[in-house]
N, CA, C and O atoms as a Tinker XYZ file with bonds, in Angstrom:
   344  protein
     1  N     -5.964000  -21.642000   10.467000    73     2
     2  CA    -7.362000  -21.365000   10.245000    64     1     3
     3  C     -7.861000  -22.207000    9.072000    63     2     4     5
     4  O     -7.109000  -22.457000    8.130000    81     3
     5  N     -9.092000  -22.636000    9.115000    73     3     6
     6  CA    -9.680000  -23.471000    8.067000    64     5     7
     7  C     -9.880000  -22.678000    6.780000    63     6     8     9
     8  O    -10.119000  -21.470000    6.807000    81     7
     9  N     -9.780000  -23.373000    5.667000    73     7    10
    10  CA   -10.026000  -22.766000    4.355000    64     9    11
    11  C    -11.488000  -22.997000    3.968000    63    10    12    13
    12  O    -12.048000  -24.054000    4.261000    81    11
    13  N    -12.094000  -22.032000    3.325000    73    11    14
    14  CA   -13.454000  -22.132000    2.803000    64    13    15
    15  C    -13.385000  -22.080000    1.292000    63    14    16    17
    16  O    -12.545000  -21.375000    0.733000    81    15
    17  N    -14.256000  -22.814000    0.626000    73    15    18
    18  CA   -14.240000  -22.869000   -0.838000    64    17    19
    19  C    -15.523000  -22.273000   -1.400000    63    18    20    21
    20  O    -16.621000  -22.619000   -0.964000    81    19
    21  N    -15.377000  -21.381000   -2.364000    73    19    22
    22  CA   -16.481000  -20.817000   -3.126000    64    21    23
    23  C    -16.368000  -21.344000   -4.544000    63    22    24    25
    24  O    -15.270000  -21.395000   -5.100000    81    23
    25  N    -17.461000  -21.726000   -5.123000    73    23    26
    26  CA   -17.469000  -22.113000   -6.532000    64    25    27
    27  C    -18.161000  -20.991000   -7.297000    63    26    28    29
    28  O    -19.310000  -20.652000   -7.013000    81    27
    29  N    -17.457000  -20.420000   -8.263000    73    27    30
    30  CA   -17.956000  -19.272000   -9.004000    64    29    31
    31  C    -18.013000  -19.626000  -10.479000    63    30    32    33
    32  O    -17.108000  -20.275000  -11.002000    81    31
    33  N    -19.052000  -19.210000  -11.134000    73    31    34
    34  CA   -19.171000  -19.424000  -12.577000    64    33    35
    35  C    -19.327000  -18.070000  -13.253000    63    34    36    37
    36  O    -20.154000  -17.256000  -12.842000    81    35
    37  N    -18.534000  -17.831000  -14.289000    73    35    38
    38  CA   -18.639000  -16.604000  -15.071000    64    37    39
    39  C    -19.353000  -16.915000  -16.379000    63    38    40    41
    40  O    -19.043000  -17.906000  -17.041000    81    39
    41  N    -20.292000  -16.084000  -16.745000    73    39    42
    42  CA   -20.884000  -16.118000  -18.084000    64    41    43
    43  C    -20.671000  -14.738000  -18.675000    63    42    44    45
    44  O    -21.138000  -13.737000  -18.132000    81    43
    45  N    -19.964000  -14.695000  -19.788000    73    43    46
    46  CA   -19.670000  -13.413000  -20.429000    64    45    47
    47  C    -20.000000  -13.505000  -21.909000    63    46    48    49
    48  O    -20.040000  -14.591000  -22.487000    81    47
    49  N    -20.232000  -12.368000  -22.500000    73    47    50
    50  CA   -20.470000  -12.311000  -23.935000    64    49    51
    51  C    -19.194000  -12.677000  -24.672000    63    50    52    53
    52  O    -18.097000  -12.332000  -24.233000    81    51
    53  N    -19.333000  -13.370000  -25.784000    73    51    54
    54  CA   -18.142000  -13.799000  -26.520000    64    53    55
    55  C    -17.312000  -12.629000  -27.036000    63    54    56    57
    56  O    -16.144000  -12.806000  -27.380000    81    55
    57  N    -17.895000  -11.449000  -27.093000    73    55    58
    58  CA   -17.110000  -10.280000  -27.524000    64    57    59
    59  C    -15.966000   -9.994000  -26.555000    63    58    60    61
    60  O    -14.933000   -9.467000  -26.968000    81    59
    61  N    -16.129000  -10.333000  -25.269000    73    59    62
    62  CA   -15.045000  -10.145000  -24.302000    64    61    63
    63  C    -13.908000  -11.122000  -24.570000    63    62    64    65
    64  O    -12.739000  -10.777000  -24.401000    81    63
    65  N    -14.240000  -12.321000  -24.979000    73    63    66
    66  CA   -13.198000  -13.286000  -25.352000    64    65    67
    67  C    -12.500000  -12.789000  -26.616000    63    66    68    69
    68  O    -11.278000  -12.878000  -26.731000    81    67
    69  N    -13.275000  -12.268000  -27.556000    73    67    70
    70  CA   -12.677000  -11.710000  -28.775000    64    69    71
    71  C    -11.704000  -10.580000  -28.439000    63    70    72    73
    72  O    -10.724000  -10.366000  -29.152000    81    71
    73  N    -11.977000   -9.862000  -27.357000    73    71    74
    74  CA   -11.100000   -8.776000  -26.929000    64    73    75
    75  C     -9.959000   -9.247000  -26.040000    63    74    76    77
    76  O     -9.139000   -8.439000  -25.604000    81    75
    77  N     -9.898000  -10.565000  -25.763000    73    75    78
    78  CA    -8.752000  -11.088000  -25.041000    64    77    79
    79  C     -9.013000  -11.678000  -23.674000    63    78    80    81
    80  O     -8.076000  -12.167000  -23.042000    81    79
    81  N    -10.255000  -11.656000  -23.182000    73    79    82
    82  CA   -10.536000  -12.235000  -21.866000    64    81    83
    83  C    -10.559000  -13.751000  -21.981000    63    82    84    85
    84  O    -11.462000  -14.321000  -22.593000    81    83
    85  N     -9.585000  -14.387000  -21.403000    73    83    86
    86  CA    -9.456000  -15.848000  -21.446000    64    85    87
    87  C     -8.619000  -16.257000  -20.233000    63    86    88    89
    88  O     -7.462000  -16.650000  -20.385000    81    87
    89  N     -9.197000  -16.167000  -19.025000    73    87    90
    90  CA    -8.398000  -16.300000  -17.802000    64    89    91
    91  C     -7.839000  -17.697000  -17.571000    63    90    92    93
    92  O     -8.463000  -18.708000  -17.893000    81    91
    93  N     -6.638000  -17.711000  -17.000000    73    91    94
    94  CA    -6.014000  -18.953000  -16.543000    64    93    95
    95  C     -5.922000  -18.870000  -15.015000    63    94    96    97
    96  O     -6.442000  -17.929000  -14.416000    81    95
    97  N     -5.274000  -19.835000  -14.391000    73    95    98
    98  CA    -5.186000  -19.861000  -12.932000    64    97    99
    99  C     -4.523000  -18.609000  -12.366000    63    98   100   101
   100  O     -4.990000  -18.059000  -11.368000    81    99
   101  N     -3.458000  -18.163000  -12.981000    73    99   102
   102  CA    -2.757000  -16.969000  -12.490000    64   101   103
   103  C     -3.651000  -15.734000  -12.547000    63   102   104   105
   104  O     -3.654000  -14.921000  -11.623000    81   103
   105  N     -4.407000  -15.597000  -13.632000    73   103   106
   106  CA    -5.291000  -14.440000  -13.762000    64   105   107
   107  C     -6.457000  -14.522000  -12.779000    63   106   108   109
   108  O     -6.904000  -13.499000  -12.261000    81   107
   109  N     -6.949000  -15.731000  -12.521000    73   107   110
   110  CA    -8.019000  -15.902000  -11.533000    64   109   111
   111  C     -7.524000  -15.464000  -10.154000    63   110   112   113
   112  O     -8.240000  -14.787000   -9.417000    81   111
   113  N     -6.308000  -15.852000   -9.816000    73   111   114
   114  CA    -5.738000  -15.449000   -8.518000    64   113   115
   115  C     -5.520000  -13.945000   -8.479000    63   114   116   117
   116  O     -5.749000  -13.311000   -7.449000    81   115
   117  N     -5.083000  -13.375000   -9.584000    73   115   118
   118  CA    -4.882000  -11.926000   -9.652000    64   117   119
   119  C     -6.200000  -11.184000   -9.436000    63   118   120   121
   120  O     -6.234000  -10.178000   -8.727000    81   119
   121  N     -7.291000  -11.673000  -10.045000    73   119   122
   122  CA    -8.601000  -11.045000   -9.853000    64   121   123
   123  C     -9.006000  -11.102000   -8.385000    63   122   124   125
   124  O     -9.501000  -10.115000   -7.840000    81   123
   125  N     -8.800000  -12.244000   -7.747000    73   123   126
   126  CA    -9.130000  -12.408000   -6.332000    64   125   127
   127  C     -8.240000  -11.518000   -5.463000    63   126   128   129
   128  O     -8.717000  -10.914000   -4.503000    81   127
   129  N     -6.973000  -11.435000   -5.789000    73   127   130
   130  CA    -6.041000  -10.623000   -5.018000    64   129   131
   131  C     -6.396000   -9.138000   -5.074000    63   130   132   133
   132  O     -6.182000   -8.412000   -4.103000    81   131
   133  N     -6.933000   -8.687000   -6.196000    73   131   134
   134  CA    -7.357000   -7.288000   -6.291000    64   133   135
   135  C     -8.500000   -7.002000   -5.327000    63   134   136   137
   136  O     -8.587000   -5.915000   -4.756000    81   135
   137  N     -9.378000   -7.989000   -5.152000    73   135   138
   138  CA   -10.514000   -7.805000   -4.236000    64   137   139
   139  C    -10.085000   -7.965000   -2.780000    63   138   140   141
   140  O    -10.602000   -7.273000   -1.903000    81   139
   141  N     -9.156000   -8.860000   -2.521000    73   139   142
   142  CA    -8.641000   -9.105000   -1.166000    64   141   143
   143  C     -7.246000   -8.497000   -1.057000    63   142   144   145
   144  O     -6.251000   -9.205000   -0.898000    81   143
   145  N     -7.199000   -7.206000   -1.144000    73   143   146
   146  CA    -5.933000   -6.487000   -1.275000    64   145   147
   147  C     -4.934000   -6.753000   -0.153000    63   146   148   149
   148  O     -3.728000   -6.656000   -0.379000    81   147
   149  N     -5.389000   -7.077000    1.017000    73   147   150
   150  CA    -4.478000   -7.275000    2.147000    64   149   151
   151  C     -4.195000   -8.743000    2.435000    63   150   152   153
   152  O     -3.476000   -9.061000    3.383000    81   151
   153  N     -4.742000   -9.626000    1.641000    73   151   154
   154  CA    -4.514000  -11.059000    1.847000    64   153   155
   155  C     -3.100000  -11.429000    1.414000    63   154   156   157
   156  O     -2.556000  -10.858000    0.469000    81   155
   157  N     -2.521000  -12.381000    2.110000    73   155   158
   158  CA    -1.216000  -12.902000    1.739000    64   157   159
   159  C     -1.426000  -14.115000    0.839000    63   158   160   161
   160  O     -2.475000  -14.758000    0.883000    81   159
   161  N     -0.419000  -14.421000    0.023000    73   159   162
   162  CA    -0.530000  -15.494000   -0.959000    64   161   163
   163  C     -0.991000  -16.826000   -0.407000    63   162   164   165
   164  O     -1.743000  -17.539000   -1.071000    81   163
   165  N     -0.557000  -17.179000    0.797000    73   163   166
   166  CA    -0.940000  -18.467000    1.377000    64   165   167
   167  C     -2.376000  -18.476000    1.899000    63   166   168   169
   168  O     -2.892000  -19.528000    2.275000    81   167
   169  N     -3.025000  -17.304000    1.923000    73   167   170
   170  CA    -4.395000  -17.211000    2.438000    64   169   171
   171  C     -5.458000  -17.396000    1.363000    63   170   172   173
   172  O     -6.647000  -17.456000    1.674000    81   171
   173  N     -5.049000  -17.485000    0.122000    73   171   174
   174  CA    -6.030000  -17.620000   -0.955000    64   173   175
   175  C     -5.456000  -18.443000   -2.100000    63   174   176   177
   176  O     -4.243000  -18.542000   -2.285000    81   175
   177  N     -6.361000  -19.019000   -2.849000    73   175   178
   178  CA    -5.994000  -19.776000   -4.045000    64   177   179
   179  C     -7.153000  -19.629000   -5.024000    63   178   180   181
   180  O     -8.313000  -19.603000   -4.613000    81   179
   181  N     -6.854000  -19.536000   -6.282000    73   179   182
   182  CA    -7.885000  -19.462000   -7.315000    64   181   183
   183  C     -7.430000  -20.306000   -8.489000    63   182   184   185
   184  O     -6.241000  -20.366000   -8.802000    81   183
   185  N     -8.372000  -20.949000   -9.127000    73   183   186
   186  CA    -8.034000  -21.727000  -10.320000    64   185   187
   187  C     -9.239000  -21.803000  -11.239000    63   186   188   189
   188  O    -10.387000  -21.718000  -10.802000    81   187
   189  N     -8.956000  -21.962000  -12.497000    73   187   190
   190  CA    -9.987000  -22.122000  -13.510000    64   189   191
   191  C    -10.248000  -23.620000  -13.622000    63   190   192   193
   192  O     -9.369000  -24.373000  -14.041000    81   191
   193  N    -11.431000  -24.048000  -13.257000    73   191   194
   194  CA   -11.774000  -25.468000  -13.249000    64   193   195
   195  C    -12.059000  -25.978000  -14.663000    63   194   196   197
   196  O    -11.594000  -27.050000  -15.052000    81   195
   197  N    -12.818000  -25.209000  -15.414000    73   195   198
   198  CA   -13.201000  -25.638000  -16.765000    64   197   199
   199  C    -13.124000  -24.434000  -17.707000    63   198   200   201
   200  O    -14.097000  -23.693000  -17.840000    81   199
   201  N    -11.983000  -24.235000  -18.358000    73   199   202
   202  CA   -11.872000  -23.107000  -19.290000    64   201   203
   203  C    -12.669000  -23.381000  -20.570000    63   202   204   205
   204  O    -13.061000  -24.513000  -20.854000    81   203
   205  N    -12.891000  -22.316000  -21.321000    73   203   206
   206  CA   -13.560000  -22.511000  -22.614000    64   205   207
   207  C    -12.608000  -23.243000  -23.549000    63   206   208   209
   208  O    -11.400000  -23.285000  -23.315000    81   207
   209  N    -13.156000  -23.811000  -24.595000    73   207   210
   210  CA   -12.344000  -24.501000  -25.591000    64   209   211
   211  C    -11.356000  -23.500000  -26.192000    63   210   212   213
   212  O    -11.762000  -22.470000  -26.729000    81   211
   213  N    -10.068000  -23.804000  -26.101000    73   211   214
   214  CA    -9.041000  -22.871000  -26.523000    64   213   215
   215  C     -9.010000  -22.651000  -28.033000    63   214   216   217
   216  O     -8.584000  -21.590000  -28.487000    81   215
   217  N     -9.451000  -23.626000  -28.815000    73   215   218
   218  CA    -9.504000  -23.397000  -30.265000    64   217   219
   219  C    -10.603000  -22.387000  -30.593000    63   218   220   221
   220  O    -10.462000  -21.598000  -31.528000    81   219
   221  N    -11.690000  -22.408000  -29.830000    73   219   222
   222  CA   -12.748000  -21.410000  -30.038000    64   221   223
   223  C    -12.251000  -20.035000  -29.601000    63   222   224   225
   224  O    -12.505000  -19.039000  -30.278000    81   223
   225  N    -11.548000  -19.978000  -28.476000    73   223   226
   226  CA   -11.000000  -18.701000  -28.009000    64   225   227
   227  C    -10.058000  -18.112000  -29.060000    63   226   228   229
   228  O    -10.122000  -16.919000  -29.358000    81   227
   229  N     -9.189000  -18.950000  -29.617000    73   227   230
   230  CA    -8.241000  -18.480000  -30.633000    64   229   231
   231  C     -8.981000  -17.941000  -31.851000    63   230   232   233
   232  O     -8.591000  -16.919000  -32.415000    81   231
   233  N    -10.039000  -18.623000  -32.254000    73   231   234
   234  CA   -10.825000  -18.184000  -33.415000    64   233   235
   235  C    -11.500000  -16.844000  -33.121000    63   234   236   237
   236  O    -11.460000  -15.935000  -33.951000    81   235
   237  N    -12.122000  -16.718000  -31.944000    73   235   238
   238  CA   -12.794000  -15.472000  -31.586000    64   237   239
   239  C    -11.821000  -14.301000  -31.515000    63   238   240   241
   240  O    -12.171000  -13.172000  -31.857000    81   239
   241  N    -10.597000  -14.577000  -31.069000    73   239   242
   242  CA    -9.591000  -13.526000  -30.951000    64   241   243
   243  C     -8.912000  -13.217000  -32.276000    63   242   244   245
   244  O     -8.152000  -12.254000  -32.378000    81   243
   245  N     -9.185000  -14.033000  -33.296000    73   243   246
   246  CA    -8.627000  -13.774000  -34.611000    64   245   247
   247  C     -7.235000  -14.329000  -34.837000    63   246   248   249
   248  O     -6.544000  -13.911000  -35.766000    81   247
   249  N     -6.810000  -15.273000  -33.994000    73   247   250
   250  CA    -5.471000  -15.830000  -34.138000    64   249   251
   251  C     -5.409000  -17.016000  -35.076000    63   250   252   253
   252  O     -4.352000  -17.298000  -35.640000    81   251
   253  N     -6.506000  -17.712000  -35.255000    73   251   254
   254  CA    -6.514000  -18.842000  -36.173000    64   253   255
   255  C     -6.102000  -20.155000  -35.560000    63   254   256   257
   256  O     -6.616000  -21.204000  -35.950000    81   255
   257  N     -5.180000  -20.129000  -34.603000    73   255   258
   258  CA    -4.758000  -21.374000  -33.965000    64   257   259
   259  C     -4.407000  -21.114000  -32.505000    63   258   260   261
   260  O     -4.079000  -19.990000  -32.123000    81   259
   261  N     -4.478000  -22.152000  -31.709000    73   259   262
   262  CA    -4.115000  -22.052000  -30.302000    64   261   263
   263  C     -2.629000  -21.706000  -30.168000    63   262   264   265
   264  O     -2.252000  -20.911000  -29.307000    81   263
   265  N     -1.796000  -22.294000  -31.009000    73   263   266
   266  CA    -0.356000  -22.021000  -30.953000    64   265   267
   267  C     -0.071000  -20.535000  -31.194000    63   266   268   269
   268  O      0.736000  -19.937000  -30.483000    81   267
   269  N     -0.724000  -19.941000  -32.185000    73   267   270
   270  CA    -0.520000  -18.519000  -32.472000    64   269   271
   271  C     -1.013000  -17.652000  -31.314000    63   270   272   273
   272  O     -0.370000  -16.667000  -30.953000    81   271
   273  N     -2.158000  -18.023000  -30.733000    73   271   274
   274  CA    -2.695000  -17.280000  -29.599000    64   273   275
   275  C     -1.738000  -17.356000  -28.410000    63   274   276   277
   276  O     -1.455000  -16.340000  -27.776000    81   275
   277  N     -1.241000  -18.549000  -28.108000    73   275   278
   278  CA    -0.335000  -18.716000  -26.970000    64   277   279
   279  C      0.965000  -17.963000  -27.163000    63   278   280   281
   280  O      1.532000  -17.441000  -26.203000    81   279
   281  N      1.443000  -17.901000  -28.396000    73   279   282
   282  CA     2.673000  -17.171000  -28.683000    64   281   283
   283  C      2.498000  -15.689000  -28.356000    63   282   284   285
   284  O      3.376000  -15.073000  -27.753000    81   283
   285  N      1.360000  -15.121000  -28.757000    73   283   286
   286  CA     1.092000  -13.709000  -28.490000    64   285   287
   287  C      0.858000  -13.486000  -27.002000    63   286   288   289
   288  O      1.339000  -12.499000  -26.445000    81   287
   289  N      0.123000  -14.395000  -26.345000    73   287   290
   290  CA    -0.134000  -14.260000  -24.903000    64   289   291
   291  C      1.187000  -14.246000  -24.138000    63   290   292   293
   292  O      1.364000  -13.450000  -23.216000    81   291
   293  N      2.098000  -15.109000  -24.512000    73   291   294
   294  CA     3.390000  -15.180000  -23.834000    64   293   295
   295  C      4.187000  -13.899000  -24.063000    63   294   296   297
   296  O      4.795000  -13.363000  -23.137000    81   295
   297  N      4.179000  -13.417000  -25.296000    73   295   298
   298  CA     4.942000  -12.219000  -25.655000    64   297   299
   299  C      4.364000  -10.964000  -25.007000    63   298   300   301
   300  O      5.113000  -10.136000  -24.490000    81   299
   301  N      3.045000  -10.815000  -25.029000    73   299   302
   302  CA     2.391000   -9.597000  -24.558000    64   301   303
   303  C      2.021000   -9.627000  -23.079000    63   302   304   305
   304  O      1.511000   -8.637000  -22.556000    81   303
   305  N      2.264000  -10.730000  -22.404000    73   303   306
   306  CA     1.874000  -10.799000  -21.005000    64   305   307
   307  C      0.382000  -10.892000  -20.828000    63   306   308   309
   308  O     -0.134000  -10.601000  -19.749000    81   307
   309  N     -0.322000  -11.292000  -21.869000    73   307   310
   310  CA    -1.759000  -11.542000  -21.826000    64   309   311
   311  C     -2.579000  -10.303000  -21.474000    63   310   312   313
   312  O     -3.524000  -10.395000  -20.691000    81   311
   313  N     -2.242000   -9.177000  -22.024000    73   311   314
   314  CA    -2.967000   -7.953000  -21.740000    64   313   315
   315  C     -4.277000   -7.885000  -22.510000    63   314   316   317
   316  O     -4.287000   -8.014000  -23.734000    81   315
   317  N     -5.376000   -7.683000  -21.802000    73   315   318
   318  CA    -6.692000   -7.539000  -22.415000    64   317   319
   319  C     -6.685000   -6.375000  -23.394000    63   318   320   321
   320  O     -6.161000   -5.306000  -23.080000    81   319
   321  N     -7.247000   -6.564000  -24.546000    73   319   322
   322  CA    -7.364000   -5.568000  -25.614000    64   321   323
   323  C     -6.040000   -5.231000  -26.291000    63   322   324   325
   324  O     -5.963000   -4.248000  -27.028000    81   323
   325  N     -5.012000   -6.015000  -26.060000    73   323   326
   326  CA    -3.743000   -5.769000  -26.732000    64   325   327
   327  C     -3.471000   -6.813000  -27.802000    63   326   328   329
   328  O     -2.336000   -6.923000  -28.268000    81   327
   329  N     -4.454000   -7.568000  -28.199000    73   327   330
   330  CA    -4.244000   -8.579000  -29.210000    64   329   331
   331  C     -4.168000   -7.899000  -30.582000    63   330   332   333
   332  O     -4.779000   -6.853000  -30.803000    81   331
   333  N     -3.441000   -8.483000  -31.457000    73   331   334
   334  CA    -3.343000   -8.020000  -32.848000    64   333   335
   335  C     -3.141000   -6.516000  -32.972000    63   334   336   337
   336  O     -3.683000   -5.892000  -33.884000    81   335
   337  N     -2.363000   -5.924000  -32.057000    73   335   338
   338  CA    -2.018000   -4.520000  -32.175000    64   337   339
   339  C     -3.083000   -3.534000  -31.745000    63   338   340   341
   340  O     -2.937000   -2.340000  -32.007000    81   339
   341  N     -4.148000   -3.978000  -31.095000    73   339   342
   342  CA    -5.194000   -3.031000  -30.663000    64   341   343
   343  C     -4.682000   -2.133000  -29.569000    63   342   344
   344  O     -5.416000   -1.274000  -29.080000    81   343
């Protein structure tokens, strides 16, 4: 069956980024998979085409650097609102 492409743009308040919302390709696919609960992996694909500047994301989240932010994301599994012990 043919694949169809949707282009989606999110605009969110920076307070959500401060709380940890900073999606990557895996998280985009996870969001889509929640909506298409019965879809199989080969039936869908999601990717972030243009993420926000990661140094700005790190600053908003209070990490100070991209390296520090990535270290916490890797350790915590990137859980929203779990940054800095929240």
